[in-house]
C-alpha positions in Angstrom: 0.2 0.2 0.0 1.7 3.1 -1.3 0.9 6.3 1.0 -0.3 9.7 -1.1 2.1 12.4 0.3 -0.3 15.2 2.3 0.5 19.0 3.2 -0.8 21.0 5.8 -2.7 23.7 4.8 -2.2 26.1 7.5 1.7 26.0 8.3 2.3 24.3 4.5 4.8 21.3 5.3 4.8 18.4 3.8 4.2 14.8 5.0 5.2 11.0 4.3 1.2 10.1 4.3 -1.1 8.7 7.2 -0.3 11.6 9.7 -2.0 10.8 13.1 -5.8 11.7 12.8 -5.5 14.1 9.7 -4.0 16.8 12.0 0.0 18.5 11.2 1.9 17.2 13.8 3.9 20.4 13.8 0.9 23.0 13.8 -2.2 21.0 14.2 -3.4 22.2 11.1 -5.8 20.2 8.6 -3.9 17.9 6.1 -5.0 17.5 2.5 -3.8 14.5 0.4 -1.3 15.9 -2.3 -2.3 14.2 -6.2 0.5 12.9 -8.4 1.1 14.5 -11.6 0.5 10.8 -13.7 -2.6 11.0 -11.8 -3.8 14.1 -13.5 -3.8 12.5 -16.9 -0.6 15.3 -17.7 0.1 15.6 -21.5 3.8 13.9 -22.5 6.9 16.2 -23.1 6.9 17.3 -27.3 10.3 17.3 -28.6 11.5 20.5 -29.6 10.4 19.9 -33.2 7.0 19.2 -32.0 6.6 22.4 -29.9 7.9 24.6 -33.0 5.5 22.7 -35.4 2.5 23.3 -32.6 3.7 27.1 -32.8 3.8 27.4 -36.4 0.5 26.1 -36.9 -1.2 28.0 -34.4 0.5 31.4 -35.5 -0.7 30.7 -39.3 -4.3 30.1 -37.5 -4.3 33.0 -36.0 -3.2 35.2 -39.1 -5.6 33.4 -41.3 -8.7 34.3 -38.9 -7.3 37.3 -38.4 -7.6 38.2 -41.9 -11.3 36.7 -42.0 -12.7 38.6 -39.2 -11.4 41.6 -41.0 -12.7 40.9 -43.7 -15.8 39.2 -42.7 -16.5 42.3 -40.6 -16.3 45.3 -42.9 -12.4 46.5 -41.5 -13.3 45.7 -37.9 -10.4 45.5 -35.9 -11.6 44.3 -32.8 -13.0 41.7 -34.8 -9.7 41.3 -36.5 -8.3 40.5 -32.8 -10.7 38.4 -31.8 -10.8 35.3 -34.6 -7.1 36.2 -34.8 -7.2 34.8 -30.7 -9.2 32.5 -31.4 -7.3 31.3 -34.4 -4.0 31.1 -32.0 -6.2 29.3 -29.6 -8.1 26.6 -31.5 -5.5 26.0 -34.5 -7.8 23.9 -36.3 -11.8 24.4 -35.5 -11.1 28.4 -36.1 -10.1 28.6 -39.9 -12.5 25.1 -40.2 -15.7 27.6 -39.0 -14.1 30.7 -41.6 -14.1 28.4 -44.3 -17.5 27.4 -43.6 -18.6 30.7 -43.3 -16.8 31.7 -46.6 -13.5 32.8 -46.0 -12.6 36.5 -46.1 -16.8 37.0 -47.6 -18.3 39.6 -45.8 -20.9 39.0 -43.5 -24.9 39.3 -45.2 -26.3 42.3 -43.8 -30.4 42.3 -43.3 -32.8 39.8 -41.8 
Protein backbone atom coordinates (compact mmCIF):
# COMPACT_ATOMS: atom_id res chain seq x y z
CA UNK A 1 0.00 0.00 0.00
CA UNK A 2 1.56 3.30 -1.07
CA UNK A 3 1.15 6.37 1.06
CA UNK A 4 0.14 9.58 -0.65
CA UNK A 5 1.98 12.66 0.61
CA UNK A 6 -0.07 15.17 2.56
CA UNK A 7 0.30 18.94 2.89
CA UNK A 8 -0.77 21.06 5.85
CA UNK A 9 -3.19 23.83 4.90
CA UNK A 10 -2.00 26.01 7.79
CA UNK A 11 1.82 25.80 7.74
CA UNK A 12 2.40 24.33 4.26
CA UNK A 13 4.68 21.50 5.44
CA UNK A 14 4.60 18.22 3.54
CA UNK A 15 4.36 14.89 5.35
CA UNK A 16 4.89 11.34 4.11
CA UNK A 17 1.26 10.42 4.55
CA UNK A 18 -1.10 8.94 7.12
CA UNK A 19 -0.31 11.46 9.86
CA UNK A 20 -2.09 10.89 13.14
CA UNK A 21 -5.77 11.81 12.87
CA UNK A 22 -5.37 13.92 9.74
CA UNK A 23 -3.74 16.76 11.69
CA UNK A 24 -0.32 18.29 11.06
CA UNK A 25 2.19 17.01 13.63
CA UNK A 26 3.90 20.43 13.68
CA UNK A 27 1.00 22.88 14.02
CA UNK A 28 -2.16 20.80 14.31
CA UNK A 29 -3.61 22.20 11.07
CA UNK A 30 -5.71 20.11 8.66
CA UNK A 31 -3.90 17.91 6.13
CA UNK A 32 -4.93 17.33 2.51
CA UNK A 33 -3.66 14.61 0.21
CA UNK A 34 -1.44 15.72 -2.66
CA UNK A 35 -2.43 14.15 -5.99
CA UNK A 36 0.55 12.86 -8.00
CA UNK A 37 0.94 14.60 -11.38
CA UNK A 38 0.73 11.32 -13.33
CA UNK A 39 -2.72 10.74 -11.82
CA UNK A 40 -3.99 13.97 -13.38
CA UNK A 41 -3.45 12.69 -16.92
CA UNK A 42 -0.58 15.04 -17.72
CA UNK A 43 0.36 15.28 -21.38
CA UNK A 44 3.62 13.71 -22.47
CA UNK A 45 6.55 16.01 -23.16
CA UNK A 46 6.76 17.10 -26.79
CA UNK A 47 10.02 17.26 -28.67
CA UNK A 48 11.36 20.72 -29.60
CA UNK A 49 10.50 20.08 -33.25
CA UNK A 50 6.90 19.19 -32.40
CA UNK A 51 6.59 22.30 -30.22
CA UNK A 52 7.91 24.46 -33.08
CA UNK A 53 5.44 22.90 -35.51
CA UNK A 54 2.58 23.50 -33.09
CA UNK A 55 3.58 27.15 -32.68
CA UNK A 56 3.88 27.65 -36.45
CA UNK A 57 0.42 26.13 -37.03
CA UNK A 58 -1.02 28.24 -34.23
CA UNK A 59 0.44 31.49 -35.58
CA UNK A 60 -0.63 30.71 -39.16
CA UNK A 61 -4.13 29.98 -37.88
CA UNK A 62 -4.12 33.26 -35.93
CA UNK A 63 -3.11 35.24 -39.01
CA UNK A 64 -5.62 33.60 -41.33
CA UNK A 65 -8.39 33.90 -38.76
CA UNK A 66 -7.61 37.57 -38.12
CA UNK A 67 -7.78 38.24 -41.88
CA UNK A 68 -11.13 36.45 -42.07
CA UNK A 69 -12.50 38.40 -39.08
CA UNK A 70 -11.37 41.71 -40.60
CA UNK A 71 -12.85 41.01 -44.03
CA UNK A 72 -16.05 39.35 -42.79
CA UNK A 73 -16.89 42.31 -40.58
CA UNK A 74 -16.03 44.98 -43.15
CA UNK A 75 -12.78 46.28 -41.70
CA UNK A 76 -13.48 45.88 -37.98
CA UNK A 77 -10.17 45.67 -36.12
CA UNK A 78 -11.95 44.41 -33.00
CA UNK A 79 -13.35 41.43 -34.85
CA UNK A 80 -9.95 40.81 -36.44
CA UNK A 81 -8.33 40.69 -32.98
CA UNK A 82 -11.06 38.39 -31.67
CA UNK A 83 -10.78 35.98 -34.58
CA UNK A 84 -6.98 36.09 -34.36
CA UNK A 85 -6.95 35.20 -30.66
CA UNK A 86 -9.41 32.37 -31.23
CA UNK A 87 -7.32 31.16 -34.17
CA UNK A 88 -4.24 30.98 -31.96
CA UNK A 89 -6.05 29.13 -29.17
CA UNK A 90 -8.02 26.75 -31.42
CA UNK A 91 -5.79 26.37 -34.52
CA UNK A 92 -7.93 23.68 -36.18
CA UNK A 93 -11.49 24.66 -35.29
CA UNK A 94 -11.35 28.40 -36.03
CA UNK A 95 -10.11 28.17 -39.64
CA UNK A 96 -12.66 25.41 -40.26
CA UNK A 97 -15.44 27.74 -39.09
CA UNK A 98 -13.99 30.53 -41.26
CA UNK A 99 -14.04 28.24 -44.30
CA UNK A 100 -17.62 27.22 -43.55
CA UNK A 101 -18.60 30.92 -43.41
CA UNK A 102 -16.85 31.64 -46.71
CA UNK A 103 -13.27 32.63 -45.98
CA UNK A 104 -12.93 36.42 -46.07
CA UNK A 105 -16.38 37.04 -47.53
CA UNK A 106 -18.39 39.80 -45.83
CA UNK A 107 -21.32 38.70 -43.71
CA UNK A 108 -24.74 39.34 -45.24
CA UNK A 109 -26.60 42.23 -43.69
CA UNK A 110 -30.31 42.28 -43.27
CA UNK A 111 -33.02 40.10 -41.93
